[in-house]
PQR file with spaces between the fields and no chain letter, atoms N, CA, C, O and H, PARSE charges and radii, in Angstrom:
ATOM       1  N    MET     1       0.833   -1.173    0.000 -0.4000 1.5000
ATOM       2  CA   MET     1       0.000    0.000    0.000 -0.0000 2.0000
ATOM       3  C    MET     1       0.886    1.247    0.000  0.5500 1.7000
ATOM       4  O    MET     1       1.897    1.288    0.701 -0.5500 1.4000
ATOM       5  N    ALA     2       0.508    2.269   -0.787 -0.4000 1.5000
ATOM       6  CA   ALA     2       1.311    3.478   -0.873 -0.0000 2.0000
ATOM       7  C    ALA     2       1.133    4.325    0.374  0.5500 1.7000
ATOM       8  O    ALA     2       0.018    4.543    0.847 -0.5500 1.4000
ATOM       9  H    ALA     2      -0.313    2.235   -1.356  0.4000 1.0000
ATOM      10  N    VAL     3       2.243    4.790    0.889 -0.4000 1.5000
ATOM      11  CA   VAL     3       2.238    5.616    2.092 -0.0000 2.0000
ATOM      12  C    VAL     3       3.015    6.893    1.782  0.5500 1.7000
ATOM      13  O    VAL     3       4.087    6.812    1.181 -0.5500 1.4000
ATOM      14  H    VAL     3       3.149    4.612    0.505  0.4000 1.0000
ATOM      15  N    PRO     4       2.512    8.075    2.171 -0.5600 1.5000
ATOM      16  CA   PRO     4       3.241    9.314    1.904  0.2800 2.0000
ATOM      17  C    PRO     4       4.561    9.354    2.660  0.5500 1.7000
ATOM      18  O    PRO     4       4.657    8.905    3.802 -0.5500 1.4000
ATOM      19  N    LYS     5       5.574    9.901    2.000 -0.4000 1.5000
ATOM      20  CA   LYS     5       6.893    9.973    2.614 -0.0000 2.0000
ATOM      21  C    LYS     5       6.990   11.126    3.606  0.5500 1.7000
ATOM      22  O    LYS     5       7.686   11.022    4.616 -0.5500 1.4000
ATOM      23  H    LYS     5       5.497   10.266    1.073  0.4000 1.0000
ATOM      24  N    ARG     6       6.293   12.224    3.321 -0.4000 1.5000
ATOM      25  CA   ARG     6       6.322   13.403    4.180 -0.0000 2.0000
ATOM      26  C    ARG     6       4.888   13.860    4.486  0.5500 1.7000
ATOM      27  O    ARG     6       3.960   13.613    3.717 -0.5500 1.4000
ATOM      28  H    ARG     6       5.727   12.308    2.501  0.4000 1.0000
ATOM      29  N    LYS     7       4.741   14.531    5.631 -0.4000 1.5000
ATOM      30  CA   LYS     7       3.447   15.093    5.998 -0.0000 2.0000
ATOM      31  C    LYS     7       3.138   16.287    5.085  0.5500 1.7000
ATOM      32  O    LYS     7       3.995   17.138    4.846 -0.5500 1.4000
ATOM      33  H    LYS     7       5.495   14.731    6.256  0.4000 1.0000
ATOM      34  N    THR     8       1.920   16.330    4.588 -0.4000 1.5000
ATOM      35  CA   THR     8       1.507   17.461    3.761 -0.0000 2.0000
ATOM      36  C    THR     8       1.258   18.657    4.669  0.5500 1.7000
ATOM      37  O    THR     8       0.505   18.568    5.639 -0.5500 1.4000
ATOM      38  H    THR     8       1.224   15.639    4.782  0.4000 1.0000
ATOM      39  N    SER     9       1.903   19.785    4.342 -0.4000 1.5000
ATOM      40  CA   SER     9       1.757   20.973    5.185 -0.0000 2.0000
ATOM      41  C    SER     9       0.349   21.551    5.057  0.5500 1.7000
ATOM      42  O    SER     9      -0.369   21.284    4.093 -0.5500 1.4000
ATOM      43  H    SER     9       2.514   19.857    3.554  0.4000 1.0000
ATOM      44  N    LYS    10      -0.018   22.343    6.050 -0.4000 1.5000
ATOM      45  CA   LYS    10      -1.354   22.950    6.036 -0.0000 2.0000
ATOM      46  C    LYS    10      -1.508   23.915    4.863  0.5500 1.7000
ATOM      47  O    LYS    10      -2.586   24.014    4.278 -0.5500 1.4000
ATOM      48  H    LYS    10       0.565   22.559    6.833  0.4000 1.0000
ATOM      49  N    ALA    11      -0.436   24.624    4.519 -0.4000 1.5000
ATOM      50  CA   ALA    11      -0.496   25.576    3.410 -0.0000 2.0000
ATOM      51  C    ALA    11      -0.715   24.850    2.083  0.5500 1.7000
ATOM      52  O    ALA    11      -1.518   25.288    1.260 -0.5500 1.4000
ATOM      53  H    ALA    11       0.440   24.543    4.995  0.4000 1.0000
ATOM      54  N    ARG    12      -0.007   23.752    1.876 -0.4000 1.5000
ATOM      55  CA   ARG    12      -0.165   22.990    0.633 -0.0000 2.0000
ATOM      56  C    ARG    12      -1.548   22.354    0.549  0.5500 1.7000
ATOM      57  O    ARG    12      -2.176   22.340   -0.510 -0.5500 1.4000
ATOM      58  H    ARG    12       0.646   23.396    2.545  0.4000 1.0000
ATOM      59  N    ARG    13      -2.014   21.827    1.684 -0.4000 1.5000
ATOM      60  CA   ARG    13      -3.343   21.223    1.720 -0.0000 2.0000
ATOM      61  C    ARG    13      -4.429   22.255    1.433  0.5500 1.7000
ATOM      62  O    ARG    13      -5.336   21.999    0.641 -0.5500 1.4000
ATOM      63  H    ARG    13      -1.504   21.839    2.545  0.4000 1.0000
ATOM      64  N    ASN    14      -4.340   23.432    2.078 -0.4000 1.5000
ATOM      65  CA   ASN    14      -5.349   24.462    1.900 -0.0000 2.0000
ATOM      66  C    ASN    14      -5.307   25.068    0.502  0.5500 1.7000
ATOM      67  O    ASN    14      -6.350   25.438   -0.037 -0.5500 1.4000
ATOM      68  H    ASN    14      -3.602   23.640    2.721  0.4000 1.0000
ATOM      69  N    THR    15      -4.122   25.174   -0.092 -0.4000 1.5000
ATOM      70  CA   THR    15      -4.015   25.680   -1.459 -0.0000 2.0000
ATOM      71  C    THR    15      -4.694   24.730   -2.429  0.5500 1.7000
ATOM      72  O    THR    15      -5.369   25.169   -3.361 -0.5500 1.4000
ATOM      73  H    THR    15      -3.275   24.873    0.346  0.4000 1.0000
ATOM      74  N    ARG    16      -4.525   23.458   -2.223 -0.4000 1.5000
ATOM      75  CA   ARG    16      -5.159   22.462   -3.088 -0.0000 2.0000
ATOM      76  C    ARG    16      -6.682   22.512   -2.950  0.5500 1.7000
ATOM      77  O    ARG    16      -7.403   22.390   -3.940 -0.5500 1.4000
ATOM      78  H    ARG    16      -3.977   23.102   -1.466  0.4000 1.0000
ATOM      79  N    ARG    17      -7.158   22.689   -1.741 -0.4000 1.5000
ATOM      80  CA   ARG    17      -8.600   22.683   -1.503 -0.0000 2.0000
ATOM      81  C    ARG    17      -9.280   23.992   -1.908  0.5500 1.7000
ATOM      82  O    ARG    17     -10.485   24.002   -2.160 -0.5500 1.4000
ATOM      83  H    ARG    17      -6.572   22.788   -0.937  0.4000 1.0000
ATOM      84  N    SER    18      -8.544   25.077   -1.973 -0.4000 1.5000
ATOM      85  CA   SER    18      -9.170   26.370   -2.233 -0.0000 2.0000
ATOM      86  C    SER    18      -9.707   26.483   -3.656  0.5500 1.7000
ATOM      87  O    SER    18     -10.691   27.187   -3.882 -0.5500 1.4000
ATOM      88  H    SER    18      -7.565   25.069   -1.768  0.4000 1.0000
ATOM      89  N    ALA    19      -9.090   25.812   -4.614 -0.4000 1.5000
ATOM      90  CA   ALA    19      -9.500   25.932   -6.008 -0.0000 2.0000
ATOM      91  C    ALA    19     -10.789   25.167   -6.299  0.5500 1.7000
ATOM      92  O    ALA    19     -11.428   25.415   -7.321 -0.5500 1.4000
ATOM      93  H    ALA    19      -8.290   25.240   -4.431  0.4000 1.0000
ATOM      94  N    VAL    20     -11.182   24.248   -5.430 -0.4000 1.5000
ATOM      95  CA   VAL    20     -12.339   23.400   -5.685 -0.0000 2.0000
ATOM      96  C    VAL    20     -13.636   24.164   -5.480  0.5500 1.7000
ATOM      97  O    VAL    20     -14.613   23.905   -6.184 -0.5500 1.4000
ATOM      98  H    VAL    20     -10.664   24.047   -4.599  0.4000 1.0000
ATOM      99  N    TRP    21     -13.674   25.097   -4.537 -0.4000 1.5000
ATOM     100  CA   TRP    21     -14.930   25.705   -4.110 -0.0000 2.0000
ATOM     101  C    TRP    21     -15.258   27.006   -4.812  0.5500 1.7000
ATOM     102  O    TRP    21     -16.270   27.631   -4.493 -0.5500 1.4000
ATOM     103  H    TRP    21     -12.881   25.307   -3.965  0.4000 1.0000
ATOM     104  N    LYS    22     -14.427   27.441   -5.767 -0.4000 1.5000
ATOM     105  CA   LYS    22     -14.689   28.709   -6.432 -0.0000 2.0000
ATOM     106  C    LYS    22     -15.860   28.564   -7.397  0.5500 1.7000
ATOM     107  O    LYS    22     -15.949   27.588   -8.142 -0.5500 1.4000
ATOM     108  H    LYS    22     -13.605   26.934   -6.027  0.4000 1.0000
ATOM     109  N    LEU    23     -16.748   29.537   -7.372 -0.4000 1.5000
ATOM     110  CA   LEU    23     -17.894   29.542   -8.272 -0.0000 2.0000
ATOM     111  C    LEU    23     -17.690   30.595   -9.342  0.5500 1.7000
ATOM     112  O    LEU    23     -17.102   31.645   -9.083 -0.5500 1.4000
ATOM     113  H    LEU    23     -16.676   30.329   -6.767  0.4000 1.0000
ATOM     114  N    ASP    24     -18.173   30.317  -10.541 -0.4000 1.5000
ATOM     115  CA   ASP    24     -18.085   31.276  -11.625 -0.0000 2.0000
ATOM     116  C    ASP    24     -19.330   32.154  -11.632  0.5500 1.7000
ATOM     117  O    ASP    24     -20.440   31.684  -11.381 -0.5500 1.4000
ATOM     118  H    ASP    24     -18.650   29.463  -10.750  0.4000 1.0000
ATOM     119  N    ALA    25     -19.132   33.411  -11.918 -0.4000 1.5000
ATOM     120  CA   ALA    25     -20.263   34.324  -12.053 -0.0000 2.0000
ATOM     121  C    ALA    25     -20.989   34.017  -13.350  0.5500 1.7000
ATOM     122  O    ALA    25     -20.350   33.656  -14.338 -0.5500 1.4000
ATOM     123  H    ALA    25     -18.230   33.793  -12.122  0.4000 1.0000
ATOM     124  N    PRO    26     -22.312   34.152  -13.372 -0.5600 1.5000
ATOM     125  CA   PRO    26     -23.031   33.871  -14.609  0.2800 2.0000
ATOM     126  C    PRO    26     -22.663   34.867  -15.698  0.5500 1.7000
ATOM     127  O    PRO    26     -22.461   36.050  -15.425 -0.5500 1.4000
ATOM     128  N    ALA    27     -22.576   34.385  -16.932 -0.4000 1.5000
ATOM     129  CA   ALA    27     -22.231   35.239  -18.057 -0.0000 2.0000
ATOM     130  C    ALA    27     -23.461   36.060  -18.445  0.5500 1.7000
ATOM     131  O    ALA    27     -24.535   35.509  -18.684 -0.5500 1.4000
ATOM     132  H    ALA    27     -22.741   33.424  -17.154  0.4000 1.0000
ATOM     133  N    LEU    28     -23.295   37.374  -18.505 -0.4000 1.5000
ATOM     134  CA   LEU    28     -24.384   38.261  -18.863 -0.0000 2.0000
ATOM     135  C    LEU    28     -24.157   38.798  -20.271  0.5500 1.7000
ATOM     136  O    LEU    28     -23.029   39.108  -20.652 -0.5500 1.4000
ATOM     137  H    LEU    28     -22.422   37.822  -18.311  0.4000 1.0000
ATOM     138  N    VAL    29     -25.227   38.903  -21.030 -0.4000 1.5000
ATOM     139  CA   VAL    29     -25.166   39.464  -22.373 -0.0000 2.0000
ATOM     140  C    VAL    29     -26.203   40.577  -22.462  0.5500 1.7000
ATOM     141  O    VAL    29     -27.170   40.600  -21.701 -0.5500 1.4000
ATOM     142  H    VAL    29     -26.144   38.651  -20.720  0.4000 1.0000
ATOM     143  N    LYS    30     -25.991   41.502  -23.400 -0.4000 1.5000
ATOM     144  CA   LYS    30     -26.952   42.586  -23.589 -0.0000 2.0000
ATOM     145  C    LYS    30     -28.100   42.107  -24.450  0.5500 1.7000
ATOM     146  O    LYS    30     -27.903   41.399  -25.438 -0.5500 1.4000
ATOM     147  H    LYS    30     -25.206   41.484  -24.018  0.4000 1.0000
ATOM     148  N    CYS    31     -29.294   42.499  -24.068 -0.4000 1.5000
ATOM     149  CA   CYS    31     -30.485   42.180  -24.857 -0.0000 2.0000
ATOM     150  C    CYS    31     -30.431   43.013  -26.138  0.5500 1.7000
ATOM     151  O    CYS    31     -30.241   44.226  -26.060 -0.5500 1.4000
ATOM     152  H    CYS    31     -29.455   43.074  -23.266  0.4000 1.0000
ATOM     153  N    PRO    32     -30.593   42.400  -27.314 -0.5600 1.5000
ATOM     154  CA   PRO    32     -30.531   43.182  -28.553  0.2800 2.0000
ATOM     155  C    PRO    32     -31.714   44.134  -28.723  0.5500 1.7000
ATOM     156  O    PRO    32     -31.635   45.082  -29.503 -0.5500 1.4000
ATOM     157  N    ASN    33     -32.801   43.893  -28.005 -0.4000 1.5000
ATOM     158  CA   ASN    33     -33.989   44.736  -28.142 -0.0000 2.0000
ATOM     159  C    ASN    33     -33.917   45.985  -27.262  0.5500 1.7000
ATOM     160  O    ASN    33     -34.100   47.103  -27.745 -0.5500 1.4000
ATOM     161  H    ASN    33     -32.865   43.122  -27.371  0.4000 1.0000
ATOM     162  N    CYS    34     -33.646   45.787  -25.959 -0.4000 1.5000
ATOM     163  CA   CYS    34     -33.696   46.922  -25.035 -0.0000 2.0000
ATOM     164  C    CYS    34     -32.330   47.321  -24.485  0.5500 1.7000
ATOM     165  O    CYS    34     -32.189   48.421  -23.951 -0.5500 1.4000
ATOM     166  H    CYS    34     -33.497   44.879  -25.567  0.4000 1.0000
ATOM     167  N    GLY    35     -31.320   46.458  -24.600 -0.4000 1.5000
ATOM     168  CA   GLY    35     -29.982   46.794  -24.132 -0.0000 2.0000
ATOM     169  C    GLY    35     -29.707   46.442  -22.690  0.5500 1.7000
ATOM     170  O    GLY    35     -28.594   46.656  -22.210 -0.5500 1.4000
ATOM     171  H    GLY    35     -31.434   45.565  -25.034  0.4000 1.0000
ATOM     172  N    GLU    36     -30.691   45.905  -21.979 -0.4000 1.5000
ATOM     173  CA   GLU    36     -30.475   45.487  -20.592 -0.0000 2.0000
ATOM     174  C    GLU    36     -29.645   44.208  -20.564  0.5500 1.7000
ATOM     175  O    GLU    36     -29.664   43.423  -21.512 -0.5500 1.4000
ATOM     176  H    GLU    36     -31.595   45.730  -22.369  0.4000 1.0000
ATOM     177  N    TYR    37     -28.908   44.003  -19.455 -0.4000 1.5000
ATOM     178  CA   TYR    37     -28.156   42.768  -19.304 -0.0000 2.0000
ATOM     179  C    TYR    37     -29.096   41.644  -18.887  0.5500 1.7000
ATOM     180  O    TYR    37     -29.997   41.839  -18.070 -0.5500 1.4000
ATOM     181  H    TYR    37     -28.892   44.640  -18.685  0.4000 1.0000
ATOM     182  N    LYS    38     -28.870   40.449  -19.468 -0.4000 1.5000
ATOM     183  CA   LYS    38     -29.701   39.288  -19.153 -0.0000 2.0000
ATOM     184  C    LYS    38     -28.837   38.045  -19.233  0.5500 1.7000
ATOM     185  O    LYS    38     -27.726   38.084  -19.763 -0.5500 1.4000
ATOM     186  H    LYS    38     -28.139   40.290  -20.132  0.4000 1.0000
ATOM     187  N    LEU    39     -29.344   36.951  -18.708 -0.4000 1.5000
ATOM     188  CA   LEU    39     -28.650   35.677  -18.823 -0.0000 2.0000
ATOM     189  C    LEU    39     -28.800   35.152  -20.238  0.5500 1.7000
ATOM     190  O    LEU    39     -29.844   35.339  -20.863 -0.5500 1.4000
ATOM     191  H    LEU    39     -30.245   36.920  -18.277  0.4000 1.0000
ATOM     192  N    ALA    40     -27.775   34.503  -20.746 -0.4000 1.5000
ATOM     193  CA   ALA    40     -27.802   33.993  -22.112 -0.0000 2.0000
ATOM     194  C    ALA    40     -28.836   32.878  -22.246  0.5500 1.7000
ATOM     195  O    ALA    40     -29.027   32.086  -21.323 -0.5500 1.4000
ATOM     196  H    ALA    40     -26.927   34.352  -20.239  0.4000 1.0000
ATOM     197  N    HIS    41     -29.494   32.821  -23.388 -0.4000 1.5000
ATOM     198  CA   HIS    41     -30.485   31.795  -23.725 -0.0000 2.0000
ATOM     199  C    HIS    41     -31.690   31.824  -22.796  0.5500 1.7000
ATOM     200  O    HIS    41     -32.284   30.786  -22.506 -0.5500 1.4000
ATOM     201  H    HIS    41     -29.338   33.464  -24.138  0.4000 1.0000
ATOM     202  N    ARG    42     -32.048   33.017  -22.329 -0.4000 1.5000
ATOM     203  CA   ARG    42     -33.216   33.174  -21.467 -0.0000 2.0000
ATOM     204  C    ARG    42     -33.994   34.415  -21.887  0.5500 1.7000
ATOM     205  O    ARG    42     -33.457   35.302  -22.550 -0.5500 1.4000
ATOM     206  H    ARG    42     -31.565   33.861  -22.564  0.4000 1.0000
ATOM     207  N    VAL    43     -35.250   34.467  -21.497 -0.4000 1.5000
ATOM     208  CA   VAL    43     -36.105   35.596  -21.829 -0.0000 2.0000
ATOM     209  C    VAL    43     -35.625   36.825  -21.064  0.5500 1.7000
ATOM     210  O    VAL    43     -35.263   36.730  -19.891 -0.5500 1.4000
ATOM     211  H    VAL    43     -35.686   33.746  -20.958  0.4000 1.0000
ATOM     212  N    CYS    44     -35.623   37.971  -21.728 -0.4000 1.5000
ATOM     213  CA   CYS    44     -35.253   39.231  -21.085 -0.0000 2.0000
ATOM     214  C    CYS    44     -36.358   39.620  -20.114  0.5500 1.7000
ATOM     215  O    CYS    44     -37.533   39.644  -20.482 -0.5500 1.4000
ATOM     216  H    CYS    44     -35.916   38.048  -22.681  0.4000 1.0000
ATOM     217  N    LYS    45     -35.982   39.926  -18.873 -0.4000 1.5000
ATOM     218  CA   LYS    45     -36.983   40.262  -17.863 -0.0000 2.0000
ATOM     219  C    LYS    45     -37.552   41.658  -18.050  0.5500 1.7000
ATOM     220  O    LYS    45     -38.671   41.936  -17.619 -0.5500 1.4000
ATOM     221  H    LYS    45     -35.028   39.907  -18.575  0.4000 1.0000
ATOM     222  N    SER    46     -36.798   42.529  -18.683 -0.4000 1.5000
ATOM     223  CA   SER    46     -37.278   43.906  -18.797 -0.0000 2.0000
ATOM     224  C    SER    46     -38.229   44.099  -19.975  0.5500 1.7000
ATOM     225  O    SER    46     -39.205   44.840  -19.861 -0.5500 1.4000
ATOM     226  H    SER    46     -35.889   42.304  -19.033  0.4000 1.0000
ATOM     227  N    CYS    47     -37.957   43.437  -21.115 -0.4000 1.5000
ATOM     228  CA   CYS    47     -38.825   43.659  -22.275 -0.0000 2.0000
ATOM     229  C    CYS    47     -39.610   42.409  -22.688  0.5500 1.7000
ATOM     230  O    CYS    47     -40.575   42.526  -23.442 -0.5500 1.4000
ATOM     231  H    CYS    47     -37.164   42.835  -21.207  0.4000 1.0000
ATOM     232  N    GLY    48     -39.226   41.224  -22.219 -0.4000 1.5000
ATOM     233  CA   GLY    48     -39.975   40.009  -22.519 -0.0000 2.0000
ATOM     234  C    GLY    48     -39.679   39.405  -23.876  0.5500 1.7000
ATOM     235  O    GLY    48     -40.449   38.573  -24.357 -0.5500 1.4000
ATOM     236  H    GLY    48     -38.441   41.130  -21.606  0.4000 1.0000
ATOM     237  N    MET    49     -38.573   39.805  -24.510 -0.4000 1.5000
ATOM     238  CA   MET    49     -38.219   39.289  -25.836 -0.0000 2.0000
ATOM     239  C    MET    49     -37.250   38.121  -25.696  0.5500 1.7000
ATOM     240  O    MET    49     -36.423   38.085  -24.785 -0.5500 1.4000
ATOM     241  H    MET    49     -37.948   40.481  -24.119  0.4000 1.0000
ATOM     242  N    TYR    50     -37.369   37.174  -26.613 -0.4000 1.5000
ATOM     243  CA   TYR    50     -36.413   36.077  -26.720 -0.0000 2.0000
ATOM     244  C    TYR    50     -36.306   35.678  -28.179  0.5500 1.7000
ATOM     245  O    TYR    50     -37.308   35.338  -28.808 -0.5500 1.4000
ATOM     246  H    TYR    50     -38.041   37.204  -27.353  0.4000 1.0000
ATOM     247  N    ASN    51     -35.107   35.718  -28.717 -0.4000 1.5000
ATOM     248  CA   ASN    51     -34.808   35.290  -30.080 -0.0000 2.0000
ATOM     249  C    ASN    51     -35.654   36.059  -31.108  0.5500 1.7000
ATOM     250  O    ASN    51     -36.123   35.493  -32.096 -0.5500 1.4000
ATOM     251  H    ASN    51     -34.293   35.994  -28.206  0.4000 1.0000
ATOM     252  N    GLY    52     -35.835   37.364  -30.848 -0.4000 1.5000
ATOM     253  CA   GLY    52     -36.560   38.202  -31.784 -0.0000 2.0000
ATOM     254  C    GLY    52     -38.076   38.126  -31.690  0.5500 1.7000
ATOM     255  O    GLY    52     -38.770   38.724  -32.512 -0.5500 1.4000
ATOM     256  H    GLY    52     -35.454   37.824  -30.046  0.4000 1.0000
ATOM     257  N    ARG    53     -38.606   37.406  -30.708 -0.4000 1.5000
ATOM     258  CA   ARG    53     -40.062   37.276  -30.549 -0.0000 2.0000
ATOM     259  C    ARG    53     -40.467   37.770  -29.177  0.5500 1.7000
ATOM     260  O    ARG    53     -39.695   37.686  -28.221 -0.5500 1.4000
ATOM     261  H    ARG    53     -38.042   36.920  -30.040  0.4000 1.0000
ATOM     262  N    ALA    54     -41.675   38.282  -29.084 -0.4000 1.5000
ATOM     263  CA   ALA    54     -42.220   38.692  -27.790 -0.0000 2.0000
ATOM     264  C    ALA    54     -42.797   37.456  -27.106  0.5500 1.7000
ATOM     265  O    ALA    54     -43.820   36.921  -27.533 -0.5500 1.4000
ATOM     266  H    ALA    54     -42.302   38.351  -29.860  0.4000 1.0000
ATOM     267  N    VAL    55     -42.139   37.012  -26.050 -0.4000 1.5000
ATOM     268  CA   VAL    55     -42.563   35.804  -25.342 -0.0000 2.0000
ATOM     269  C    VAL    55     -43.423   36.174  -24.144  0.5500 1.7000
ATOM     270  O    VAL    55     -44.456   35.548  -23.907 -0.5500 1.4000
ATOM     271  H    VAL    55     -41.308   37.447  -25.703  0.4000 1.0000
ATOM     272  N    LEU    56     -43.011   37.186  -23.387 -0.4000 1.5000
ATOM     273  CA   LEU    56     -43.775   37.648  -22.239 -0.0000 2.0000
ATOM     274  C    LEU    56     -44.393   39.004  -22.565  0.5500 1.7000
ATOM     275  O    LEU    56     -43.747   39.868  -23.159 -0.5500 1.4000
ATOM     276  H    LEU    56     -42.172   37.695  -23.580  0.4000 1.0000
ATOM     277  N    VAL    57     -45.633   39.174  -22.173 -0.4000 1.5000
ATOM     278  CA   VAL    57     -46.297   40.465  -22.354 -0.0000 2.0000
ATOM     279  C    VAL    57     -46.124   41.242  -21.057  0.5500 1.7000
ATOM     280  O    VAL    57     -46.632   40.844  -20.009 -0.5500 1.4000
ATOM     281  H    VAL    57     -46.157   38.472  -21.690  0.4000 1.0000
ATOM     282  N    LYS    58     -45.395   42.362  -21.142 -0.4000 1.5000
ATOM     283  CA   LYS    58     -45.160   43.182  -19.965 -0.0000 2.0000
ATOM     284  C    LYS    58     -46.336   44.115  -19.757  0.5500 1.7000
ATOM     285  O    LYS    58     -46.759   44.806  -20.683 -0.5500 1.4000
ATOM     286  H    LYS    58     -44.983   42.685  -21.993  0.4000 1.0000
ATOM     287  N    GLU    59     -46.869   44.135  -18.530 -0.4000 1.5000
ATOM     288  CA   GLU    59     -47.978   45.005  -18.202 -0.0000 2.0000
ATOM     289  C    GLU    59     -47.442   46.376  -17.775  0.5500 1.7000
ATOM     290  O    GLU    59     -46.455   46.459  -17.044 -0.5500 1.4000
ATOM     291  H    GLU    59     -46.525   43.573  -17.778  0.4000 1.0000
ATOM     292  N    GLU    60     -48.084   47.430  -18.224 -0.4000 1.5000
ATOM     293  CA   GLU    60     -47.691   48.780  -17.831 -0.0000 2.0000
ATOM     294  C    GLU    60     -48.223   49.067  -16.431  0.5500 1.7000
ATOM     295  O    GLU    60     -49.387   48.799  -16.135 -0.5500 1.4000
ATOM     296  H    GLU    60     -48.886   47.363  -18.817  0.4000 1.0000
ATOM     297  N    ALA    61     -47.363   49.615  -15.572 -0.4000 1.5000
ATOM     298  CA   ALA    61     -47.770   49.876  -14.184 -0.0000 2.0000
ATOM     299  C    ALA    61     -48.427   51.231  -14.036  0.5500 1.7000
ATOM     300  O    ALA    61     -48.827   51.606  -12.935 -0.5500 1.4000
ATOM     301  H    ALA    61     -46.417   49.832  -15.812  0.4000 1.0000
């Protein structure tokens, strides 16, 4: 059975573990209709357009 020759230091152990838990921020793109930022491949929340079509009807307040 393989046995480590030296004890792994706390700094080396923590450096190895730190890269695992990082999360990526979602990629935002500008809506071609209104210019607001939105998530890619999703309906724009401000104007309700997706792929050049009106998917959601926004009610005027």
